[in-house]
Structures are given as C-alpha cells and as structure tokens.
N, C-alpha and C positions, 0 to 999 in steps of 0.2 A: 135470376136463379135465387131460391130462398137462401137467406143467411149469407148473402154475398159479402165477402170481406175485401177491404182495400188496404194496401200497405202504404203508409205515409211516413216520410222522413222529413222532419222540419228543417227548414233552411234559415229560420230566424232564431235570435237569441232566446233561450228558454229560461224563464224566471226573471225576477227583478234584481236578484242579488249579484253583485260582482263575483266573479270567480266560480259561477255555476258550472256543473259538468256539461259536456257537449250534448246535443239533442240525441235521444234514444229512439229506437224503432217502436212504433205504436200500431196496434191492430184494432180496427173498428169493425163491429158487426152491424150491418145495416139491414133492418127488417122491412120487407116490402109491405105496402098498405094492405093488400089482400090477405096476407098471412096474419096480420094484426087482427083482422076481423074474425078469423076462425077461432080464436082463443078467447074465452070469457074472462070477465074481470076477476071472478073469484079464483079461477085457476091461475091467473097471472099473479094475484096476491100470494096464493099458496106456494107457487113456484119460487117466488122471490124469498119467501120465508124459509122454505126447506128445499134447497136446490138438490140435495142428495136423493130425495124421493120423487122428484118431478123432473126428470131429465127429458129433453126433447128426443123424440124417437126418429131421428134422422142422422145422416152421416156428417152433417155440418159440425164444425167445432163450436164450442160454446165458451163464451167469455164469462167467467164466474164473477166478474166485477159488475155484471148486469149489462143488458143491452140498452144503451141510451138512445131514446127516440128523439129525434130532432128534425127540424125542417132544414132543408139544404139552404145555407146562407148564401147571400149574393156573393159573387166573385169579388175577392179583395182587390183594392187598387194596389198595384205593384209599387213597392218603395224603390227609390233610386238606389242602385247597388254601389257600395263603396269600392273604389279600385283596390284590387288585391295587391298586397305587398309582394315584393320580389321573393321574399321568403316568409316563413310563418312566424317570425319573431313578433311582429306587431299584434297579431291575433293572440299569441300566447301572452303578451304583455297585458292586453286588455283583461284577460281572464285571471291573471295571477296577482296575489296580494303583493304589496310593496313592503319590504323590510330592509333594515340596515344591517350590513355585514360587519362594518368596522368604522371607527371614528378616529381621526387623527387631529389632535388639538394644535398641531404645529407649534409645539412648546419648546423647541430647541433654543438654547441660549443664544445661538447665532442666527436664529430665524427672524422673520419679519415681525412677528408678534412682539417678542420680548425686546427686540431692538427698538421698535417704534414706541413701545410703552415704557422704555427706560427701566426695564426689569432684568436686563441681561447680566447684571452683577450678582443677582441672587444665585446661590448654589443649587444644583439639581436641574432636572429637565421637566419640571411640572409647568403647567401654564399659569403664569403670574401676569395679570393685566391690571390696568388702571381704569377707573370708571370714567364715563363721559367720552370714550374713545372707541372706535371700531377695532375689531380683531377678526381674524379669519380662522375657520376650521374646515377640514375636509372630511367627507364621509363616502364610503363605498356602499352602494345599494346592491340588491340582488338582481336588479334589472335597471335599464335606463329610466330616469325620472320623466314622467309625463305631466307637464304643467296643467293640462286641461283636466285630468282625472285624478291626479295624485295630490295628497295633502301631507304636509310635514311641519312639525313645530318642535322647538326645543323647550325643555323645562330645567330650571335651576332651583335648587332648594338649599337653604342654609338654616342651621339651628335645629333644636330638638323637635319643634312643632312648627313646620313651615306653613305659613298662611299667605294667600294672595293678598288679603286685605292689609297685611303688615309689611308687605314688600319682601318677605323671606321665601315666598314661593313665586317664582317668576315664570310666566308662560310667554315664550318668544315666538311670534307668528312670522311666517314668510310674507314679505311684502315686495311690491315692484320697485319702490323707491324708499330709501332710508330717510328718516327724519330725526332731528335732534331731540334730546330729552325724553327718549322712550326706548324700551327694549324692542328691538326688531332685528330680523335677519333677511338677507337677500342673497339669492343665488347669483354668483358673479362668474362662475366657470362651470362648464359641463364637459365631461370627457368619458363617453361610454356610460358605464355604471357609476362613475365618480362625479360628485358635485363639490363645489367649494362655496362656502357661505361667508358673507361678511356680516358680522353681528355687531349691533350698536347697543350701548348701555347709557342710561341717563347719568348725569353728573351728581345726582342725589342718591344713587343706589346704595344699598346696605353693603358695607365691606365685609370681607370674611371669606371662609372656605365654602364653596358651593359644590354640590353634587349635580352631575349632568345626566339627563336622559333625553332620548330622541323618540318622538311618537310619529308613526306614519299610518296612513289610511288612504283609501280611494273614495271616489264619489259614489261608489256602488253600495256603500253602507255597511260593510263588514266590520267586525270588531277591530279597533286599531291595534297596531303592533307597537310595543314599547321596547326600545333597545337601551340597555344600561351598559355603557362602555367601562364602567368601574374607574372612571377618571374624574378628578376634581379640578376645579378652577378657583384660583385665589384672586379676589378682587380687592384692589387697594385704592386709597385716595389718590387724586391726580393733580398735583400742583402745576402741571403744564396745561390744564384745561381751564379755559376762562370761566366756564359755568360752575366749576367746582369751588366750594367755599374756601378751599386751601390754596387757590390759585395764587402764584407768586410771579409777578411780571418782571422778572429779572433773571436771565439765564445763569449768570455767574452766581447769584445768590441761591438759586435752586441747586446748582452743583454743590455749593458749600453746605447748605442746610438740609439737603436730602440725600445726595450721593456721596458725600465725603464720609469715609468710615473711620477717620481718625480726627482728633482735635486737641485743643489745649484747654485745661481747666486751671483757673487762677486761685491763689490762696495767699495767706500771710496777713499783712496789714497794709494800709494805704501807702505807707512810706517804705514798705518792704514787700513789694508784690512778687510773689513766686509763681512759677508756672510749671505744670506737669502735663506730659502727653497722655492722652486717654484713647484707648482703642475702643471705638463704639462697636465696630464689627457687625453692623446691621445686615450685611449680606452673607455672613459666615453660615456654614452649614448648621441647620437646626435652629437658627435664631428666629426666622419667620414663623416656624412652627411654635416656638416658645412664646412669641408675641401674641399669636392667635389663641394659644392656650390661656394666656393671662386674661384675654377678653372673655373666653368661655367660662373661666373660673369666677369672674365677677358676677354681681347680681344684675347687671344690665341685660335686658332682653335683646336678642339679636336685632329686633326691629329698630333699636336705638342707635345702631352702629353706622347709620347713614349721616349722622350729625357730628361733625368734629368736636363741637363743644361738649357733647355728652361723652365722646370717646376720651378726650383729654381729661375730663373730670374723673372718669373711672380709672384711667391710667395713673393719675395722681394718687388715688387711694390705693391701687393695687401694687404699686412699687414698694410701699412700706407694709410691714407685717403687723402693724400696731393693733388692728382690730378686724382684719379680714384675711389673715393668713396669706398676705401678699409676698412679694419676692424677697425682700431684704429686712433683716432685723436691725434696728438702730441700737447703738450702744455708745454711750458717752462716759462710761464709768472708768475706763482705763484698764479694765480686766477683760481680756479677750482670749483667755486660756482655752475655752471650748469652741473657738472659731478662728476666723482669719481677722487680724487687725484691719480696720478700715484703711489705714495708710498703706497697707501692703497691696491692695488692688490697683491695677492699672488698666483694666479692661472690663467691659460688660459681658463679654462672651462667656467666660467660665461661670459667672453668677447665673445668667439666664439658662444656660445648659443644665446646671445643677438643679435649679428650681423646676425645670420641665421634666428632667429625667427622674426626679423624686416624686412626681405627681403632685407638685405644689407644696413641698416642704420648704419653709422660709430658710434662706441662706444667712449665715452669721459671719461677719457683722458689717455694718455700714454707717457712714456719717454723710453729711450733706452733699459732698462732692461725688460720693458713690451713688447716692440716690439720683442726683442730677445726671450723671453719666449714663445710668441705666435708662432714665426717662428719655434722654436724647436718642439712645439706641432704639427704643420701642417706637417713639413717634416717627423718626426717620424711616424705620422699617415699614411702618404702615402707610407712609407717604405724606406725613404732615411735616412741613418745614419746622425745624427745631434747632435750638442752640443752648449750650450751657452758659449761664450768666453768673458772675460773682459780684456781690455787693459788699464793699468794705465798710466797716462800722455799721453793721446791719442790726437794726433794733428789733427786739421781740416784745411786742406790746401784749400784755396778758389780760388787760381789763377793758379793752376797746376804748381807751381814753384818747387814742391817737397821739399820745405823748409818751416819752420815756421818762418815768418818774424815779428819782433818787431821793431816799429819805435819810435824814440825819437826826440824831437825838439832840438833847439840849447842849451837849458838849462837842457837837460836830463830829461825832463818831457815826459811822454807817450803821443803820439798823438792818441787819442782814435779813431777818424774816419778813420784812416789808418790801425789800427790794426784789420783787418777783420779775419786774421788767429787767431786761438785760440788753446789752449791745454786744453782738458777736464781732470778733475781729473781722471775720468774713463769713458770708453765707452764700451758698451756691444753689441757684434754682434754675429754671428754664424759661426761655421765651419760645412760643410757638406762633405760627402765622396762620390767620384765618379771618374770614369775614364774620361779622357778628350781626346776623339778622335779628337776634333777640334783644339788641340794644339800639338806642337811637343812632341815626347816621353819624359817621365820623369816629366811631369807636372800634372799628375793625383794625386789622393789621396785627402788630405784635401783641401777644397776650402773655401775661406772667402766669406760670404754673409751678407749683412747689410740691414735690413728693416727700420731702422730709417731714416726719410727723412732729408738728409743733403744737398746733391748736386744732380742735375739731371744727368742721364746717358741716352743718346740718347733721350732726351726730357722728361724723366719720372724719378720721385724720386725712385731710386733703386740703388743697388750696388752689383756687383758680378754675378756669382761666379768667384772669382779670385784665381788662383793657389797659394797656400802658398809657394811652391817651387820657383815659379817665383818671388814672393815678396822677399823671402830670398836672392835671387841672384841679385836682382835689374833689372830683365828682365821686365820692366814696359811697354814694347810695346806689351806684350801678353794680350789678353782679358781675363776677362771683368773687367774693372775699377781697374786694378792692380796699376796704379799710385796713386790713391786716398788711397788705403789701405796701400801701401808702405809708403806714407807720414804719415799716422796715427801711424805707428810703428817704423819708422827709419829715419824720416827727422831730419835734424839739425836745431837748433834754431839760426837764424841769426839776429844780432842786427844792426840797421841802425840809423844814426844820420843825421838830416837835416842840410845842410850847409847854409851859409848866402845867397847864390844865389838860394836857393830852391831845389838844388839837394841833393841826399843822398849818404853817404859813409858808407861802411861796417866797423863797429867799433869793432865787436867781434862776437863770436859764442859759442854755447854750443853743443857739439857733443854727449852728453849723456842725453839730456833733455827729450827725447820722447821714448815711447815704453818700459815700465818697467813691470815686474811681470805679464806677460800675463798669465791669469789663467782660468782654467776650473775645473769642478768636476772630481776627479779621478775615474778610472774604478773600480766599485765594492765597493766603500767606499765614505764617505762624506768628505774625505780629499781634500785639494786644490792641484791640479797638476799645476806646472809651465811649460808652453809650449813656453816660450819666444824663446828657441833655435830653434823651428820650423819656427818662423817668421823672425829671424835675427841671423846672426853670433854673436859670443861673442863681446860685446861692446868694441870698440877700436882695435880689431884685424885687420890684413891686409885684411882678407876676408870681414869684415864688411865695412871697408873704401872703398874697391873696389866696393862693391855693391852700396854704397851711391853715389859714383862718377859716376858709370855706369848709375844709374837711373837719376842723375841730367842732363845728356846729353840730355835726352828726355823732360826735364822740360822747363819752360819759363825763367829761370835764370841760364843757364849753366855756366856763367862766375863767379859764386859765389866762386868756388873752385880754387882760385889762389894760390899764394905763401903764406905760413903760416907766421904769425908774432910771434916774440918771446913774450912769456908770462911767467912771473916768480912770479906773485901773484895770488892766487886762493881764492875763497870764496865759502862756502857751508853752508847749514842749517841742523842741526841735531835735532832729536826729541828723548826724553827719553821714553822708554817703549812703550805703546800703544798710547801715545800722549794725548793732552788735552781732557778733558771731558766737556760735556755740563753742564753749570751751575757754572763753576769754572773759575778762571783766566787761560789763555792759556800761557804756557811757551815753548820757543824754544831756541836753542843755535846757534849762528852765529860763524862759525870758519873761520878765515882769516889766510892764510899761506904765508910766504915769502920764496920762493924757491931759492932765489939768495944769494950771499955772501955779498950783499950790503944792507944798511938799506932802507926801503920803507915807504912812508907816503901817506895816502889817506883819503878821507872823504866819508863814506858810507851814501847814502841816502836810507832810507827805507820807504816803504808805504805798508799798509795792506788794502785790499779791500774785501768786501763781494762778493762772486762769485757764480754764478750758476755752477752746476757741469759740464756744457758744456764749461766752460772757459770764458763765458761772464761775465764781471764785473758789479755789481749793483752800487757800489759806494765805494769810499775810506773812511775809518773810522779813520785812524790815519796815521800821517807822522812824521818823525824825522830824524835828522842828527847825525852821530856819527864819530868823528875824530879817526883815527887808525894810530898808529905809530908802525912799526915793525922793530925789530932788524934783522940782517942777520940770515936766516934760522929759524926765530921765527914763532911759531904758537900761535895765540891769540884767545880766546873764549869770545864772547860777549853775555851775557844773555839778552834775549828779552822777554817782557811780554806784553800781551794784557788783560786788566782788563775785568771782566764779564760785568760791567756796560756799557762798550763801545760797546759791540756787542749784548747785550741782545734783543734789539728791532730792530736789523738790519738784522738778518739772513734770508735766504731763504731756499728752498729745499736743503737737504743734509748737511746743516750747514757748507758749505765750505767757505774757506778764501784763498786768495793769498797774499803772502809776496813777494814784488819786491825789490831787492837790486841793486844799481848801484853806480859807483864811478870812479874816474880816478886817477891812480898812478902818483904822482907829478914828480918823477924822470924819468919815461919812457913814460908817457902819455898812458900807457896801460889802456884800458877801462875795468872795472869790471862790469859784468851784470849777475844777477842770479834771477830766479823766482822759488818759491816753493809753493806748495799748501798743505793744511792740512784741516782736518775736526774736528769738535767737536764731540766726540764719544757720542752716545746715549745709554741708558740702554736697556737691553734685557727684553723680557717678559718671566717670568718663568712659565712653564707648568708642573704640577704634575699629573700623571695619576693614577686612582684607579679603580679596578674592583669591581663593586657592586654585592651584592647578589640580584638576580632578581626574579620576579614572574616567575614561571615555564611556559614555552611555549611548553614543550615536553609532549607527551602522555605516561604516565606510569601507572602502576597498582596502584600506590599510590595516584594519582591525578585524578580528573575528566578530561574528554576529553577536550583538548584545553582550559582549565580553566586558564586564564591569571591573575587571581586575587589571586591565592593561591601560597604560597611557598611550595616546596616539603619538607616533613619531613626529618630529618637528616638520617634516615635509609632507605630512598627510593633509587631506582636505577636510579634516574634521571641523564641524561647526564650532565646537568649543574653542579650538585653537584660533579660529578666525576672530573671536571676540577679543577686544582689548583687555589686557590683564587687569586693568584697574576698574573694569566695569562688571557689574553683576548681571547675570542672565538666568532665566528660568532653567532649572535642571543642572546648574553649575554650582559646585560646592563653594561655600564661603565660610569665613570665620570672623568672629568679633572678639576683640580683647576688651574685657570689662575691668576697670580699675577703680578702687575706692580707697581713700585715705581716712583713717579714724582721726577726727579732729580733737578728741578728748584725751586727757592724760590718764584715763582709766580704761579698763578692759570692757569691751562690748561683749555681752554674753548671748549665746544662742543666735548668732547672725544667720539669716536666711535671705538668699537672693531669689527674686522671681523675674523670669525673663520670658518675653513674648513678642512676637511680631506677626501681624496679620499678613498672610501670604508668604511668610518667611519660615516660621516654625510655630508649633503649638506652645502655649504657655506651660511652664514647668518650674519647679523649685530646685534650688541648689543649696544644700545645707552646708554652711561653712563652719559653724561653731563659734568659739570665742576668738575675738580679735583684740590683741594687746593695744594699749594706748599709743597713738601716733603711728601705728604700723599700717602697711599697705596690703591690700588684698587684690589679687589679679585672677580673673577667670577667663577662660577661652571657650567660646561657644562655636560649634561647627553645625552648619545647617545648609539645606538646599532650597532656594526659593521655588515656590510653586505658582506664583502669580506675578505678572508683569506690572509695571507702573511704579509710582512713588510709594515707598513702604517705610515703615518706622519700626525699628527694633527698640523695645522699651525694657529697662531694667529698674527694679526697685529693691531697696534693702529694708528688712524688717528685723528689729530687735527692741527690747524693752527700753534701753537707754537712749535710743536715737530713732526718730521717726521722720517722715517726709524726706527721705533720701532717695533720689531717683535720677535717671539719665535716659537720653534718647539719642539714637543715631538715624539720620535720614539716608535711605538707600534707594536709588533708582534702579529698578530691575528691568532688563531688556528682554524681549522675546527671544526664543531660541533661534 
C-alpha cells in the first residue's frame, strides 16, 4: 500500500551519553519503488522546498521531516541479552548520575582517626590528622557505587592560590591498593549507598588547613558532579612516622616533647638555678587556629610548609614582633606600664589567643623565657618535637668574632661604649628535633632555635635551626646561624686593655666563662636535666679546645689564639648554699690562689653593678680595692659583703648583680680578670589544694534531677560521694589556698596575682594592692576541674618591687 507506515520501539540503548532518556516511539514512512518513479525530480525538489504548497493528494499521513529513502539493511545479529534484575534498580542506576549526598570525616575526639593520629587532645571535633598515615572518611551517595562505571576522587586545597605543581592542590584518586609516600584513597567498606574510604598521605605533604571536595562521574562521559561538604581537614607533622623528617624514635620522648602541655623553664644563675612552671597549652581551644594563623601571616608561601626547617625558621621570626608584627613585643627597659610585665606570664595560651583575636596585633611584653615558652607551644602544636632550654652564662656575640670581648682603659676601668658583647645570667631558647637533609650526614637530631630578637639573620630577627652536633664540634660554617649559637655556649671571654697609642692588647682570657649548666625539663618528671654535654665537649678537654679554635678560624678575630702566657695566680668567686636572698645582706667569698713556688702580691679592684639578666649593666653601686699578699702555693679567701641598704632601691628585673674583679700581679705583670653574676633569691608562693564537698550535679534517686543546690545525703549512691575526699575529680568543686610572705622590710605596691590551671580554670588576675613589709597574703581559689589527668595550678605575683615570684601545685584529676 502507498506510504506504508511501520511503528518501531527501540529495545537498545539510545545515544552514547550516560543518563539518556528511555527510547521514544518513532514513525517511518516507506515509499514503494513504483511510487517513486511517478514523481519527477523537479517536483521532488520543489516539494522539499515548499511543503505547504505541494502536499500529497492522498489520505496517507505525511512526515514533515522528509521521507527518507533507504534500502532495507540486512537483519542485525542479535546481541546476547543481559539477565534482567529482580527489580528495576540496576537499570535505573545505569542511567542516573552519581552524586554525593553527605560526607562524614569521622572527626570525633574519641574516634579512630584522632586516636590513631594522636590528635585526640586537641579541643573541638574537626578532623586533625598527621601526614604519612592513613585516615578514614565515610560518604553517602545517592545510589550504590558501581566500580565498573563510576568514578570518584577527592581534592584538597590549601592556601590562597592552590597549585598541583606546588603540592597545595592535591588530587586523590581511588586505587585498588594503597602505596606509601603518595596521596591515594581506597574503598574499604560498602553498605548500600554508603562507602568508607581509607586515605593515605605522603610524609612530605604540606601541613596546614585544607578544604575538601569530592568529584564524581561515570564512564558515560557526562559533566562531573562536585560536592563541597564545607568541612576542613588540618594536617600536621608526624613524629610517629618513620618517613617524616620530625620522626622521633622514642615513645617517652614523643610524649614529653609533643604531647605534654606543661613544662619547666629555668632561670637565675648557674649557682642559683630557679625553675618555674609554664603552661604550654598547645591543645587548648583556639591555640591550633592561632598557630595556623601565624603561618598564614608570615611571608612563607604555603608550598614551603612541608619542610620543618622552613617552618621552624619562620616561627622563630614570627614569635617576636621586632620586624614583622609577630606575636610578642620584647621589652628589657623595666617600664611595662602599657602592657603585662614579662615575669607575670606563666602560660602561652592567653598570649596566643590575644594575638589571634586581635587579627595579629603584637602582645606586650615578653623576654627570653616567654619567647621560648610560646615557641615550644607552637612547635608542639604543629607536631614538631620541641623543648625549652636554658643556658647559664650565655654570651651575646655582636661582631661575629666568636669570642666575648671585654675592654678596659689604661687604668683598668671598663670602657662601657666598647663593651657591646655581653654575657646574660641566663638565656632561654628552644631545641627542636628533625632530620637535616640540607646538611651533611650526622647533623640531624636536636636543632637550636631562638625566637628572642637579638641579632638579624638574613635581614630578619630570627635564629636557627642550628645543628647541635655542628655547634659541639665547632663546624660553624653550617647553616643556620650556627656561629651565633656556638658563641652563646662556648666562646672564650677575652680581656683587652687600651694602650697609650689607642690600640688594644690582649691581656687575658677566661676559657670557662660561658655556657654552663645548660638545662631542660627531664623526660617524664619535673626534675632538671643537664644537657651541656650535647652542646659542648667537657670544659678544658682537648676536644673542646679544638672545637673552639676550629670555630675561631671562621670568626672576625682568628688571631686571638696565639701562644699562651704563663699564669700562676688565679681568682674565683664562691657562693654558700643557694646564695643571697632578697631583703638581706649579700655575702660572697673571693678565693685567690698562688700556684707558684714564689710569693705573689696584687691589688684586687672590685666593683658590683646592678644588671639586667641580658648582661647589660644599669649602674655601679659599689667599688673597693683590696691588697692581697700570697705566700708560695697559698690560697686566701676574702669575704665580700653588699649591704641591703645599698641595693634595695637599685634592682631591676630578676634582681641580678655582676661582680667584676681585676688586678695585676706585681712580680709577673700577669693580669687577673674575673666576672661573676648572682641574683637575690625571691620567695616562692605556697599553694595548698583542698577538695571541697560540692553540691550534687549528678542525677541520682536520692536527689532531684539536675538539682545543683542540694547536697547528696550520706547514704546516697551519688558518684561524687563515692570519690575519696582527698582526690580531685572532673566536675567536683575544689579550692586552693595561696600564701605569700613579703620578704622585704618595705611595702610592696600594687600587688597582682595571676592564677591559671589548664583543665582546672581559666587564667585570671586577682588585684591585692599594697602589702606591708614582712606581712602575709592569703588567697583562696574555688574551681571545678574540666579535664582528667595530671594538672598544674600555677600562681605568679607581679609588682614593681619584686619579680619572679611564683608557685605551682600538682593535682591529679580523676574521671567522674
């Protein structure tokens, strides 16, 4: 019949693109051969051009899309049919795009990720992980995942301009098997529409805050779907990972130098070593954010954050505010009226929170132990093992001579304007642990880093990281800032006298004047550990002398170490017990020895000056001369005393004094020169802790629900009552009695106490006012512990007349 039409419904997939609509009904008009011959070519063309004018004059329908002429193709070979699913879900899955409904980062503090990555101590429920270690995430899709047709990958981005080439834009593919040292993900669990991924990161990955997205697609080639869960991942250094440069192969040391949030910082003099407790608080709320903010505020590009050497060097610069609006303003003037005195701080937490909340406004004020405490906090928070280290008799070399130079005039008076080198009573910096791929083998391990602004390094106030092994052996040509740290711990003190023609001659030296009792908190206890042997060989040994002379070759005065002169008279200063105390006369002993078989005679010139702990002298408060006659091989002791009335109104921070002795032996012209520093010891604050019986906050049958105003009856089953009365527990009220006795016969003006305890109570001030001479102050603090474990309650006193007064109480807090 003319214009015969056939109805065809396709049974095969239509189109090449995944997700195409199901087949539609198609009508074909087939024109028979004899009808084709009846119509001329011109008419065919005209009809195609103007269909409205040349309609067919028959009753058949007409397809306006044109009648397609074709030869009947050969019958297709039938394809094997796939077995039909029991329901239509599989067919619907093949046609539907794959998209992510939700992502769960499994970031709970008690979950597997943070427990395995040792980040469960950080506050909050964000995902905090360490590089070089796998972590898990779960996601829910809009349909089951089909491994044959579906594709999925993760993307992590950090920094303002993420780039794949810089390691700041990470594309994480799905793989069948995870391999080390690369970003990869593997599906480890499937449950309906849910999948669980195990994700691996390399041990060299850039640390910091990453934004996460998930991209899905299928093999049918449609536009990929990107899901942004609006969740961030924080990646830290990993001292538990062997491939990480900060790996520390000692579990107890990792616990101490990464996980311990309190510590001890030492101060005073080598003969009067004091210790104060410092709350590092690296896990406290807001501290991780503040540490990442410091990195963002620095000039270091995010791509440099994978190398701990770079990160430590930047932190060293950013902790001080000297030239880059860093965290803390240094102040050694004694005037802190527009800020907090350095001695009043006992925690890094408040300082870092202030800096972060003010969008990077430097906090006032700090000195070396505060800079060190903050540096320890930041490095531990980022995952780099770190400790605060105190060097007693710490030299400050200002001219890269690698010696500490002292200049006298023709009359053996100190020439103040030339004595720019100084020896601090103590100086606190940091050690941090890392491999040093940028140095020859053998120079990894502990590295010295100093955030106190003393001298510039490559134009910025910073110091380190300098290999301690290089410092010990005098290899001062190795970076970073090794000469400066070497001079701090092992430079010789060289004495110079001005000649009549204005030149200077070397008249003596002290080879054991610098770098004593280098101290840090011991692992696992509050005892002091002496680590001097790590920084230098035994004083006076051949190895130590070789290291000094090796280092001096690279200094500005290599000619210092010439032929040694004979010296047979020595002078030293000794101190009894813990040394002089504040408010009393100061007593010292000067011991002069004649090592020769001939008599010797000299006159000792002594002067004592008030000194900032940095070695800068404020002013001389007493001078005297003492003639000394020595028989052959005689040792003579001279008792020296400084009355309280002479120093009471002269002291500055740390209550430090320097005694300088000099003289010339008449018979040999040997020059005697010796300097010693001492401090007047201040009293401690006494803290006595008591556990109070508290109103019940637990729901029991014996009390009303959540009734905080009632005590439980003695026969109730309340948890609080079951705890021993002498023990502290979370949620149970405690009190602490804080006692201080004024050691001075004068009134202390404007006394302020600062009290803080991590996991016990927030830091706060208690204004006391004036405290009369020799009177006692007693405060009682009430608080409720919020965290279990070993805790420390720290108190410090701040007033103009008395500094470095503090106390600590150890409290073991039990779970509820």
